[in-house]
C-alpha positions, 0 to 999 in steps of 0.5 A: 657084772661079769667082765670077760675079755682077752689079751689083744694086739696093741700095734700101729697104726690104730694102737688103742682104738685097734685093741678095743675094736678087736675086743668088741668084735670078740664080744668082750667088755674088758681087755688086756694089752702090752704097751709094746713088745713084752721082750723089749723096752722099745715104746712109741710115744703116747701121742700115737695111741689114738687116745682122742678117738678112743675117748670120743668113740670107745670109752663108753663101750670098754671103759679105761679102768677095764683095760688091763696093762701087762708089764713086759717080761724083761722086768725082773724086780726080784733081781739085785743087779737088774733092779735099776732098769726094772723099777725105772722101766716099770715107772715109765710103763705106769706113767704111760698107762695113766694116760689111758686111765687104766686101773691095773697093771699086771706084773710077773714078780720075777726070778731069783737069778742072783739072790736066794728065794727069800732075798729075792722076795725082799728085793721085790718088796724094796723095788715095789716100794720104790716104784709106788713112791714115784707113781700114782693111781695104778694098782700093781697086780702081782701075778701067781707064777707056775714055778718054772726055773727060779720064779718067785711067788709060786704060792700064796704064802709068798705073795701075801708076804710081799703084800703085807710087807709092802703094805699099800692099797696099790698092791694086789694079785692077778690069779692065773688059773694055769699058773696056780694049777701048774704050781700045784693047787688043785683048782678042780676042788674049787671050794677047797681052793677058795678056802685056801684063798680065804685062809691065806687072806688072799681072796680080797686082794685078787683084782685081775684073773688070767683065765687059761686052761693048762697043757700039763698036769697039776704041779708040772711047773711048766706054764703052758697055756691051753685053749679053754676046755682042751687042757687038764683043768677043763671048761666046767672048772674055768666057768666057776671062776667066771660065774663066781660072785666073789669075782664080779666086776673083776676083769677076767682075761683070756691068754689062750693060744691062737688056733694053729698060731693063726686064728683067734679063739677068743670070740668062741671061748668067751661065748663058751664061758658065758653059756650056762 
């Protein structure tokens, strides 16, 4: 089954109910939310999420396991000096997400700000083990990164190094199409790209896909999303991810820009991607 949705708002007064209503209006069957502004640690109490109404009226339309949580940008699990805040805040986000019943939380792996790259990877591994030992249920999906600044996990070798060393069924991959393109993977040669995933033993670990076109050429390391079909990747390539049977039942999430920063593109883009 194809599961296709988008990032949607999670805000007062309706919180989760509002998020799911927005998703259903876009003809989506999955969704992604932040549990608060991604740039801050401010969070409302779970009792404001409107969980009772969600479970009573909407859980049968978009199931809890199909609501992906995105961890905030302020978490840098690859930093030694920021480790205590990063892991403690991620633990609190996972605990909140467990109240919803989500299955996946997407995590930017972080940047090597106070360590070299290899040390940063090992710091990420240490912090992930710490978090996993103090939480339950949710699978942490490490997002593929574009290579902007000092970002780590910009290639599958590094991601698999982390996965193999954490060695937990609760660690997986979120593949972002814009990010892997900007990192230098030619996803237009789709079969070759799939072979890379297989050779790196990464394919089976992909549990969430962020489906975005790119505003920049391959290998740019810019990380600027474009609307579906309006970037350097193109509609036909992005459709291949949607219709690929290897990605059946995985939540595929659009994070493309609003039109003129005002109008949501998601209903139209979902229709475009589902049109054979």
